[in-house]
Structures are given as C-alpha cells and as structure tokens.
C-alpha positions as CSV (number, residue, x, y, z in Angstrom):
1,X,-9.3,-1.7,25.4
2,X,-9.8,1.4,23.4
3,X,-9.5,1.7,19.6
4,X,-6.1,3.2,19.9
5,X,-4.9,0.4,22.2
6,X,-6.1,-2.3,19.8
7,X,-4.5,-0.4,16.9
8,X,-1.2,-0.1,18.8
9,X,-1.3,-3.8,19.8
10,X,-1.9,-4.6,16.1
11,X,1.2,-2.7,15.1
12,X,3.2,-4.5,17.7
13,X,2.0,-7.9,16.5
14,X,2.6,-6.9,12.9
15,X,6.2,-5.8,13.7
16,X,6.8,-9.1,15.4
17,X,5.5,-11.0,12.3
18,X,2.5,-12.3,14.3
19,X,0.1,-11.5,11.5
20,X,-2.9,-13.6,12.7
21,X,-2.8,-11.7,16.0
22,X,-2.4,-8.4,14.3
23,X,-5.5,-9.2,12.1
24,X,-7.5,-10.0,15.3
25,X,-6.5,-6.6,16.8
26,X,-7.4,-4.6,13.6
27,X,-10.7,-6.5,13.3
28,X,-11.5,-5.4,16.9
29,X,-10.8,-1.8,16.0
30,X,-13.2,-2.1,13.0
31,X,-15.9,-3.7,15.2
32,X,-15.8,-0.6,17.3
33,X,-15.1,2.0,14.6
34,X,-15.9,0.5,11.1
35,X,-15.0,3.8,9.3
36,X,-11.4,3.9,10.6
37,X,-9.5,4.1,7.3
38,X,-6.1,3.4,8.9
39,X,-7.3,0.2,10.5
40,X,-8.5,-1.0,7.0
41,X,-5.1,0.0,5.6
42,X,-3.2,-1.9,8.3
43,X,-5.5,-4.9,8.0
44,X,-4.8,-4.9,4.2
45,X,-1.1,-4.6,4.7
46,X,-1.2,-7.5,7.1
47,X,-3.1,-9.7,4.6
48,X,-0.5,-8.6,2.0
49,X,2.3,-9.9,4.2
50,X,0.4,-13.2,4.3
51,X,0.2,-13.1,0.5
52,X,-3.6,-13.0,0.7
53,X,-3.7,-10.3,-1.9
54,X,-7.4,-10.5,-2.7
55,X,-8.3,-9.9,0.9
56,X,-5.6,-7.1,1.1
57,X,-7.2,-5.4,-1.9
58,X,-10.7,-5.5,-0.3
59,X,-9.3,-3.9,2.8
60,X,-7.4,-1.2,0.8
61,X,-10.6,-0.5,-1.2
62,X,-12.5,0.0,2.0
63,X,-9.9,2.4,3.3
64,X,-9.9,4.4,0.1
65,X,-13.8,4.6,0.2
66,X,-13.3,6.3,3.6
67,X,-10.3,8.5,2.7
68,X,-9.3,8.5,-1.0
69,X,-6.1,10.5,-0.3
70,X,-4.2,7.8,1.4
71,X,-1.2,7.6,-0.8
72,X,0.4,4.5,0.8
73,X,-2.9,2.7,0.6
74,X,-2.9,3.2,-3.2
75,X,0.8,2.1,-3.2
76,X,0.2,-1.1,-1.4
77,X,-3.0,-1.9,-3.3
78,X,-0.9,-1.4,-6.5
79,X,1.6,-3.9,-5.2
80,X,-1.1,-6.4,-4.4
81,X,-2.5,-6.0,-8.0
82,X,1.0,-6.4,-9.3
83,X,1.5,-9.7,-7.3
84,X,-1.8,-10.9,-8.8
85,X,-0.6,-10.0,-12.3
86,X,-3.3,-7.4,-12.7
87,X,-0.8,-5.0,-14.2
88,X,-3.2,-2.3,-15.6
89,X,-4.8,-2.0,-12.2
90,X,-1.4,-1.8,-10.6
91,X,-0.4,1.0,-12.9
92,X,-3.7,2.9,-12.0
93,X,-3.0,2.5,-8.3
94,X,0.7,3.6,-8.5
95,X,-0.3,6.6,-10.6
96,X,-2.9,7.6,-8.1
97,X,-0.3,7.3,-5.3
98,X,2.1,9.7,-7.1
99,X,-0.7,12.1,-7.9
100,X,-1.5,12.4,-4.2
101,X,2.2,12.4,-3.2
102,X,4.6,13.1,-6.1
103,X,7.6,12.4,-3.8
104,X,6.6,8.8,-3.1
105,X,9.7,7.4,-4.7
106,X,8.7,3.7,-4.3
107,X,5.5,4.3,-6.4
108,X,7.6,5.8,-9.2
109,X,10.0,2.8,-9.0
110,X,7.1,0.4,-9.0
111,X,5.7,2.0,-12.1
112,X,9.0,1.3,-13.7
113,X,8.8,-2.3,-12.5
114,X,5.3,-2.8,-14.0
115,X,6.3,-1.3,-17.3
116,X,9.4,-3.5,-17.4
117,X,7.1,-6.5,-16.8
118,X,5.0,-5.3,-19.8
119,X,8.3,-5.1,-21.8
120,X,7.8,-1.3,-22.3
121,X,11.4,-0.6,-21.4
122,X,11.3,3.0,-22.6
123,X,8.5,3.9,-20.2
124,X,10.1,1.8,-17.4
125,X,13.3,3.8,-17.7
126,X,11.3,7.0,-17.5
127,X,9.8,6.0,-14.2
128,X,13.0,4.5,-12.8
129,X,14.7,7.8,-13.6
130,X,12.0,9.7,-11.8
131,X,12.5,7.5,-8.7
132,X,16.3,8.0,-9.0
133,X,15.9,11.7,-9.3
134,X,13.8,11.8,-6.1
135,X,16.3,9.6,-4.3
136,X,19.2,11.8,-5.4
137,X,17.4,15.1,-4.4
138,X,16.5,13.5,-1.0
139,X,20.1,12.5,-0.4
140,X,21.3,16.0,-1.2
141,X,19.0,17.7,1.3
C-alpha cells in the first residue's frame, strides 16, 4: 500500500474508534515517510483519544519540528498539556495556534478555559468573548 492509502486507512480506523489499528496505519506511513507532518499529527491525535497524552505530545512536537505552522497541531498539543495540568505550556500552545490562525475559535475558547482553571476570570472572560465574537461573525456570514 502507498503512504496515502495507509493514511486513508488510518483515518477510517480513527473515525470508527479503532484507535490501535489507526496507530498501526500511521506508523506504517512514518516508516515509509518519517518526515510526514500530517501523519505525526494524526498519530498524536489518536494517542490523545486514548488519553495517552505524553505520547500525543511527542507526536505533535515531531509534527511541529517538520512544519511549525500547523495550527491544529498546536491546538491539540495545548489540549494534551491541559489534560496533564501543564497549564503554562497549554497557554503557550493555544497562543501559538491563534497566532497562526486568528480565526481558530476553539483555541480562543480553550485559552479562556485555562485561565478559568487558573482562577484568572478576567482574562478568561476576555478569551471567551473573543471566541464568542468569532462564532457570531461566522454565523452572520
């Protein structure tokens, strides 16, 4: 099978909640093409679904080494750090995600969530409002 076929098979398994099989497919992609950032991203996302956040972060970091402009990779890495209670690292990741893609509503929302967790409610509201503003403008288009 080709890289694309393994990647597609990995998506299918992921969407069917067959995460171990998805991991096998993504790892096959990376055996063939180790610098494939999207494969590292999807492998990380799959580990995240399995709540193996440390492994997920390793994969996201590898994807970002290859392509630092992957906004959703920063987003999901931020979520993994949040789940591990590494809140400062989560903030850093979410801020990098919105720097790359200022319209990434969920990253703005997640920043609010982290600041809420830190009991900085003023900052949390600021980020929640930004997320709401983007959602409202998207709804009006």
